[in-house]
C-alpha positions as CSV (number, residue, x, y, z in Angstrom):
1,M,103.5,147.9,247.2
2,K,103.0,145.3,249.8
3,Y,100.5,142.4,249.3
4,L,99.0,139.9,251.6
5,Y,98.7,136.4,250.4
6,L,96.1,134.3,252.4
7,L,96.6,130.6,251.6
8,Y,93.6,128.4,251.7
9,A,93.2,124.6,251.5
10,D,90.9,121.8,252.6
11,E,92.4,120.8,255.8
12,S,90.9,117.3,255.6
13,K,93.0,116.7,252.5
14,M,96.3,117.9,254.0
15,P,99.1,115.3,254.1
16,A,99.7,113.6,257.4
17,P,102.7,115.0,259.5
18,D,105.9,113.1,258.8
19,S,104.5,111.5,255.6
20,P,106.4,111.6,252.3
21,Q,103.6,113.8,250.9
22,M,104.2,116.3,253.7
23,A,107.9,116.3,253.1
24,Q,107.2,117.0,249.4
25,Q,104.8,119.8,250.3
26,E,107.4,121.4,252.7
27,A,110.1,121.1,250.0
28,A,107.8,122.9,247.5
29,F,107.1,125.7,250.0
30,G,110.8,125.9,250.7
31,R,111.6,126.4,247.0
32,F,108.9,129.1,246.7
33,Y,110.4,130.9,249.8
34,D,113.9,130.7,248.4
35,E,112.7,132.2,245.1
36,I,110.8,135.2,246.6
37,S,113.6,135.7,249.2
38,Q,116.3,135.8,246.6
39,K,114.3,138.4,244.6
40,G,113.8,140.6,247.6
41,L,110.0,140.1,247.6
42,F,109.6,138.3,251.0
43,K,108.6,140.4,253.9
44,A,106.8,137.9,256.3
45,G,105.0,134.6,256.2
46,D,104.2,131.5,258.2
47,P,101.9,128.5,258.2
48,V,99.1,128.6,260.8
49,R,97.8,125.9,263.1
50,P,94.5,124.1,262.0
51,S,91.3,126.0,262.0
52,S,90.1,123.8,265.0
53,T,92.5,125.9,267.1
54,A,91.1,129.3,266.0
55,T,89.1,131.6,268.2
56,T,86.8,134.2,266.6
57,V,86.3,137.4,268.6
58,R,83.5,139.9,268.2
59,V,82.7,143.0,270.2
60,R,79.1,144.2,270.2
61,N,77.8,147.0,272.4
62,G,80.9,146.9,274.5
63,S,80.6,143.1,275.1
64,T,83.2,140.7,273.9
65,K,82.0,137.4,272.5
66,T,84.3,134.5,271.5
67,D,83.5,131.5,269.4
68,A,85.6,128.4,269.1
69,G,86.7,127.8,265.5
70,P,87.3,129.9,262.4
71,F,85.2,132.9,261.2
72,A,84.2,131.2,258.0
73,K,82.9,127.7,258.3
74,S,83.8,126.3,254.9
75,G,85.8,123.4,253.4
76,E,88.8,125.6,252.6
77,Q,90.5,127.3,255.6
78,V,93.4,129.6,256.0
79,I,96.6,127.5,256.3
80,G,99.1,130.3,256.1
81,F,100.1,133.7,254.9
82,Y,102.8,135.7,253.2
83,V,103.5,139.4,252.9
84,I,105.4,140.3,249.8
85,E,106.5,143.5,248.2
86,A,105.8,143.6,244.4
87,K,106.2,146.2,241.7
88,S,102.6,145.7,240.6
89,E,99.4,143.7,241.1
90,D,100.3,141.7,238.0
91,E,103.6,140.7,239.6
92,A,101.9,139.9,242.9
93,V,99.4,137.7,241.1
94,A,102.1,136.0,239.1
95,Y,104.0,135.0,242.2
96,A,100.8,134.0,244.0
97,A,100.3,131.4,241.2
98,K,103.6,129.9,242.2
99,V,102.5,129.3,245.8
100,P,102.2,125.5,246.2
101,S,98.7,125.7,247.8
102,A,97.4,127.5,244.7
103,A,97.4,124.1,242.9
104,V,95.2,122.4,245.5
105,G,93.3,125.3,247.2
106,A,93.5,129.0,246.6
107,V,95.7,132.1,247.3
108,E,93.8,135.3,248.0
109,V,95.9,138.4,247.1
110,R,95.2,141.7,248.8
111,P,97.0,145.0,248.6
112,I,98.1,146.3,252.0
113,L,97.2,149.9,252.8
114,S,100.3,152.0,253.4
115,A,100.4,155.1,255.5
């Protein structure tokens, strides 16, 4: 079954670009990617730009309304996603615990509906 990982972190605590801490974070994500790729679990994934670049879209009564910024206005924002294929929810959760952002933020695991 496929699972979506939504990666959350407090953007105000993210390392600065080109800092040694960012290099360490990128290396940790690289190791995680290597592991799930080698095991055939990886299907898709990418980091996303900061929440300040988000646009929230709503359609009500045929009218489209957009708001600058993320849907949820909280300290932790979506910083990236993965789609993996796991044998069970237990396996999906076990690998989610290995995502580097799980140690400083959160990883939400959701089963993907299949046709």
